[in-house]
N, C-alpha and C positions, 0 to 999 in steps of 0.2 A: 504493500501499500505506501503510495506515494505523501498524500497528506501533506504537508509543510514544508518537505524538503526540496530544495533546489534539485535541479537537475543535475548536479554537479555530484550532490549527495552531501552537503555543508550542512545540512539539518535545520532546525528551526532557530538555532543562535544566530547566524548572519539576518535575518530576519526581525528578530526584535533586537537587534541594535540600531537594521535601518529604522524600524518602526518608533523605537527613543529617539533619534534623531530627528525624523523626520516631524514627529510631533512637536520635539522642544524648538527647531527651527519657523513653526507655523504658530505656536504659541509666543516665539520672542517677538516673530515677526509682527502680530498683531497687538501685543504692547506694544512695541515701539511707533507703531503706526497709531496707537491709540494717542499717546502721549504727544505725537508729534501732529497729528490734524488736530485733537481734543484742547489746547491750549489757546485761549485766548490771544488774539492779536493786540496787542498794544502799536498805539499810531504818535507818535512822538510831535508835541505840538512842534509848530511850523513857530521859530522864535524872527520878529523882524528885524531890532536889532537892539543896541547895545543895554537903551532902557526898560525893555521887555526881557533880556537876561536881566538886568539886577533885578526885576520885580520876582521874577521866577526864583534867585537865591534869598530874596527873602522870604517868600511863600515855603521855602524847603527848610529855614531856618537854616542858613548856610551865614548868614549875615544878622545884624542886628537893626532895631530901627536906627540907631544913632548912624552906624555905618550905611544903611540908604537911604537918609538924608544929604550926607556927606558927599557919598558919589554920586547921587541925582544931582547936588547943587554941582560936582565939577561937570556934569553931563550936558545942565543947563549951560555952561558957560562956554561951552567948546561949540553952541550950536550958530 
């Protein structure tokens, strides 16, 4: 009876290894695809100029209010 044996008489062991590798690649590919296509896309805001950059830095807390006012005054002088 031939059953699960290959034609060269390798038995069931090569088939088990093949199935493990096949399912591991399939499941791994699905996980990668879900992680890649399932994540939300972040759109970076378009920056119009130095004043907008200054406002963004202030909003993120990178600079304090005094630094914001000082740099804004410098930008107003250069206009």
